[in-house]
C-alpha positions in Angstrom: 61.0 100.9 34.1 61.5 103.0 37.2 64.7 102.8 39.2 64.9 99.9 41.7 64.6 101.2 45.3 67.6 100.8 47.5 67.0 99.3 51.0 69.8 99.5 53.6 69.7 97.5 56.8 72.0 96.7 59.7 72.1 94.9 63.0 70.8 91.5 64.2 68.8 89.2 62.0 65.5 90.3 63.3 66.4 94.0 63.2 67.7 93.7 59.6 64.4 92.0 58.6 62.3 94.6 60.4 64.1 97.5 58.7 63.8 95.7 55.3 60.0 95.2 55.7 59.5 98.7 56.9 61.5 100.3 54.1 60.1 98.1 51.3 56.6 97.8 52.8 54.6 98.6 49.6 56.7 96.3 47.5 56.6 93.4 50.0 52.8 93.6 50.0 52.9 93.7 46.2 55.0 90.5 46.2 52.5 88.7 48.4 49.6 89.9 46.3 51.3 88.9 43.0 52.1 85.4 44.2 48.5 85.0 45.3 47.5 85.4 41.6 50.5 83.3 40.4 49.7 80.4 42.6 46.0 80.5 41.8 46.8 80.5 38.1 49.5 77.9 38.0 48.2 75.5 40.6 44.6 76.3 41.5 45.6 76.7 45.2 44.2 79.5 47.3 46.6 81.4 49.6 45.6 79.5 52.8 46.7 76.3 51.1 49.9 77.9 50.0 50.6 79.0 53.5 49.9 75.6 55.0 52.2 73.9 52.5 54.9 76.6 53.1 54.8 75.9 56.8 56.3 72.5 56.2 59.6 74.2 55.3 59.9 76.0 58.6 61.5 73.0 60.4 64.2 72.4 57.8 65.1 76.1 57.8 65.2 76.1 61.7 67.5 73.2 61.7 69.8 74.9 59.2 69.9 78.6 60.0 67.2 79.7 62.5 68.4 83.3 62.1 66.8 83.3 58.7 63.4 82.6 60.2 64.1 85.5 62.6 64.9 87.7 59.5 61.7 86.7 57.8 59.7 87.4 61.0 61.3 90.8 61.1 60.3 91.4 57.5 56.7 90.5 58.3 56.6 92.8 61.4 58.2 95.7 59.5 55.8 95.3 56.6 52.7 94.6 58.7 52.2 91.1 57.4 51.7 87.6 58.9 55.1 85.8 59.1 53.3 82.9 57.2 53.0 85.3 54.2 56.7 86.1 54.1 57.6 82.4 54.5 55.3 81.5 51.6 57.0 83.9 49.1 60.5 82.7 50.3 59.6 79.1 49.4 57.6 80.0 46.3 59.7 77.7 44.1 59.2 74.7 46.4 55.5 75.3 46.9 55.0 75.6 43.2 56.6 72.2 42.7 54.6 70.7 45.5 51.3 72.0 44.0 52.1 70.9 40.5 53.1 67.4 41.6 49.6 67.0 43.0 47.6 68.8 40.3 48.5 67.1 37.0 45.7 69.0 35.0 47.5 72.3 35.5 51.0 70.9 35.0 51.2 72.2 31.4 51.3 75.7 32.7 55.0 76.6 33.1 56.5 79.9 34.2 59.0 81.6 31.9 62.6 80.6 31.8 64.9 82.2 34.4 68.3 83.6 33.6 71.5 83.6 31.5 74.6 83.6 33.7 78.3 83.8 33.3 81.6 84.0 35.2 85.1 84.6 33.9 88.3 84.0 35.8 92.0 84.6 34.8 94.5 81.7 34.6 96.8 81.4 37.6 99.6 84.0 37.4 97.9 85.8 34.4 96.4 89.3 34.4 92.6 89.7 34.3 89.6 90.3 36.5 87.2 87.9 38.0 83.8 88.8 36.4 80.4 87.4 37.1 76.9 88.4 36.1 73.5 87.5 34.6 70.3 88.5 33.1 67.5 87.7 35.5 64.3 86.7 33.6 61.0 86.3 35.4 57.3 87.1 35.5 56.5 90.7 34.6 55.1 91.6 38.0 58.7 91.3 39.4 59.6 94.6 37.8 57.3 96.3 40.3 58.6 94.3 43.3 62.4 94.4 42.9 64.7 96.1 45.5 68.4 96.4 45.9 69.0 95.1 49.5 72.2 96.1 51.1 72.9 94.5 54.6 75.5 95.4 57.2 75.6 92.3 59.4 76.7 91.6 63.0 77.3 87.9 62.2 78.6 87.7 58.7 80.0 89.6 55.7 78.1 92.6 54.5 76.3 91.9 51.2 74.1 93.4 48.5 71.5 91.4 46.5 69.0 92.3 43.8 65.8 90.6 45.0 62.0 90.5 45.0 60.8 92.5 48.0 60.4 90.2 51.0 62.7 87.4 49.8 66.0 86.8 51.5 68.3 86.9 48.5 68.9 86.4 44.8 72.0 87.3 42.9 74.6 89.6 44.5 78.1 89.9 46.1 79.5 90.4 49.6 82.3 92.2 51.4 84.4 89.0 51.5 84.8 89.2 47.7 82.3 86.5 46.8 79.8 86.8 44.0 76.7 84.7 43.2 74.4 84.3 40.2 71.8 81.6 39.6 69.5 79.8 37.2 66.3 77.8 37.7 66.4 74.1 36.8 63.9 71.3 37.1 64.0 67.5 37.2 61.5 64.7 37.7 62.5 64.7 41.4 61.2 68.3 41.9 58.0 67.5 43.8 58.3 70.0 46.6 59.2 67.6 49.4 60.2 69.7 52.5 64.0 70.4 52.6 66.3 73.4 52.3 64.6 76.0 50.0 66.3 77.6 47.0 66.1 81.2 48.2 67.3 80.3 51.7 70.4 78.6 50.2 71.1 81.7 48.0 71.0 83.8 51.2 73.4 81.3 53.0 75.9 81.5 50.1 76.0 85.3 50.5 77.1 84.7 54.1 80.1 82.7 52.9 83.7 84.0 52.7 84.9 81.5 50.1 83.7 79.3 47.2 84.5 76.2 49.3 82.3 77.4 52.1 79.5 78.0 49.6 79.9 74.4 48.4 79.7 73.2 52.1 76.4 75.2 52.4 74.9 73.3 49.5 75.9 70.1 51.2 74.5 71.0 54.6 71.2 69.1 54.2 68.7 67.8 51.7 67.6 70.4 49.2 64.0 70.6 48.2 64.4 71.9 44.6 66.7 71.9 41.6 68.8 75.1 40.9 72.1 76.2 39.4 74.5 78.1 41.7 77.3 79.9 39.9 79.8 81.2 42.5 83.1 83.1 42.1 85.5 84.9 44.4 87.9 87.8 44.0 91.3 86.5 42.9 90.1 83.8 40.5 88.2 81.0 42.2 84.9 80.0 40.5 82.6 77.0 40.5 79.3 76.2 38.9 77.2 73.8 41.0 74.1 72.1 39.4 71.9 70.9 42.2 69.0 68.4 42.0 66.7 67.7 44.9 68.4 65.6 47.6 71.7 65.4 49.5 75.3 66.0 48.6 75.3 63.1 46.1 73.1 65.2 43.8 75.4 68.1 43.4 77.2 68.3 40.1 80.1 70.7 39.8 81.2 72.3 36.5 84.5 74.1 36.0 85.7 77.0 33.8 86.4 76.2 30.1 89.2 78.5 28.9 88.4 80.7 31.9 84.6 81.0 31.3 81.6 79.4 33.0 78.3 79.8 31.2 74.9 78.6 32.2 71.2 78.9 31.3 68.3 76.8 32.4 69.2 73.1 31.8 71.7 70.7 33.3 75.0 70.3 31.6 76.5 67.5 33.8 76.6 64.1 32.1 76.1 62.1 35.3 72.8 63.5 36.4 70.7 61.0 38.4 67.1 62.2 38.1 65.8 63.0 34.6 66.3 66.6 33.6 63.0 68.1 32.3 64.4 71.6 32.1 64.3 71.9 28.3 60.7 70.8 28.3 59.9 73.5 30.9 62.2 76.2 29.6 63.0 75.4 25.9 64.7 78.8 25.2 67.6 77.7 27.4 69.3 75.8 24.6 69.6 78.8 22.2 70.5 81.2 25.0 73.4 78.9 26.0 74.5 78.8 22.3 74.6 82.5 22.1 76.6 82.8 25.4 79.1 80.4 23.9 79.2 82.2 20.6 79.8 85.5 22.4 82.7 84.3 24.5 84.5 82.1 21.9 86.6 84.8 20.3 90.3 85.0 21.2 91.4 87.7 23.6 90.5 88.7 27.1 86.8 89.0 28.0 85.8 92.3 29.5 82.7 93.8 31.0 82.0 95.5 27.6 81.8 92.0 26.0 79.1 91.0 28.5 77.2 94.3 28.3 76.8 93.5 24.6 76.1 89.8 25.1 73.4 90.3 27.7 71.6 92.6 25.2 71.6 89.9 22.5 68.3 89.4 20.6 69.0 86.2 18.6 65.8 84.1 18.7 63.8 87.1 19.9 61.7 87.3 22.1 63.1 84.2 23.8 66.6 85.7 23.6 69.4 86.3 26.1 67.8 89.7 26.5 64.3 88.4 27.0 61.1 90.1 26.0 57.4 89.3 26.6 55.8 87.0 24.0 52.5 88.5 23.1 51.1 85.0 22.2 51.5 84.0 25.9 48.9 84.4 28.6 49.7 87.6 30.6 50.5 85.5 33.7 52.9 83.4 31.6 54.8 86.3 30.0 58.3 86.9 31.1 61.1 89.3 30.4 64.6 90.3 31.6 63.6 92.0 34.8 67.2 93.1 35.8 70.7 92.6 34.5 73.7 92.5 36.9 77.4 92.8 36.2 80.1 92.4 38.9 83.9 92.8 39.0 84.8 91.0 42.2 88.5 92.1 42.3 87.4 95.7 42.2 84.4 95.1 44.5 82.1 96.8 42.0 78.7 96.1 40.5 76.5 97.5 37.7 72.8 97.1 37.5 70.3 97.6 34.6 66.8 97.9 35.9 65.1 96.2 33.0 66.1 95.0 29.5 69.8 95.9 29.0 69.0 96.7 25.3 66.9 99.6 26.6 68.4 100.5 30.0 72.1 101.0 30.6 74.0 99.3 33.4 74.5 101.9 36.1 77.1 101.6 38.9 75.8 100.3 42.2 77.5 102.3 44.9 78.5 100.0 47.8 79.0 101.4 51.2 81.4 98.7 52.6 85.2 99.0 52.1 86.4 97.7 48.8 87.4 94.0 48.8 89.7 91.8 46.9 93.4 90.8 47.0 95.5 93.7 48.1 92.5 96.0 48.5 92.3 98.2 51.6 89.7 97.4 54.3 89.3 93.7 53.5 87.2 92.2 56.3 88.7 89.1 57.9 86.5 86.1 57.0 86.3 84.9 60.6 82.8 86.3 61.1 81.5 84.6 58.0 83.3 81.4 59.0 81.7 81.5 62.5 78.3 82.2 60.9 78.7 79.2 58.6 79.5 76.8 61.4 76.5 77.7 63.5 
């Protein structure tokens, strides 16, 4: 796999988007073309139908953070696309659910499982780093659309995210010391009803200065789809939030067990209201969680080296933590680990493997903002992020 291109943007929401679209033009076009094929295969919908359905999410986004629509409009202008195309790929998760809810004959076609994630925090008053990371597993085309997006913002903390070109955000960290990783989930309530989309909420979390603010973002309005949000902050705060479609009553927080939070692609909360169908859709999730637990159960402090080894684990291959294509699957159903990300939030450092971590080493991601974390020089005051959150 070739290196993931680096995209650096700055300025207002529209200007950041325009720079993003211009710098990643070829990959943004590739994202749109890839999802044309994905939607046609999984749902039978043509692109005009996808765009019409995606338009239903414009109003919820406008009521939540209109600047994100400006950002998407900038991406479209910079890449030479219709804004409807960029909106469609940013709500790909929700449109997929909407289509499959209406097209039962194709419902047996399920995309590959997404992601094995972790966070580790020290006990209060004890030494140790706040670590967070994941393997991101997805359709094979994503290896040709990924970018590392680094944004210097006028209205929030600077951030970096590893993301499919044209989308607002995926996993990453920001200059306020907050880190985010994520997993796909699915319940019987995932029918694609318009609400706050998954990738928009990921972007909003990266605008937060604290874990508490991130939880407030997830409570800000009805969410359209299920997802898991694993959030941590330099100095030891960490929270895993399992979210089903709906309002704040369908958020299910999980807490570190002996300092570790581990998650794959099914709900762990006992009080879930809608029926969880994640293990039907993504059956490899169970064994991957077992391997994460086995790899973190030994006594002693967990380090990045532990997780470098764990994220390259091949138990239950090819459906392993380090995921590889299953040759028995249709080409459009084959998935793999597209990227692997490790972050030390106290040090304000990140490492990225552009592909399977069994084959590609984690290389340092040089960050251009000042180092963050308790006692670090140059820590940006969180007022800008707080103001952005309140808008």
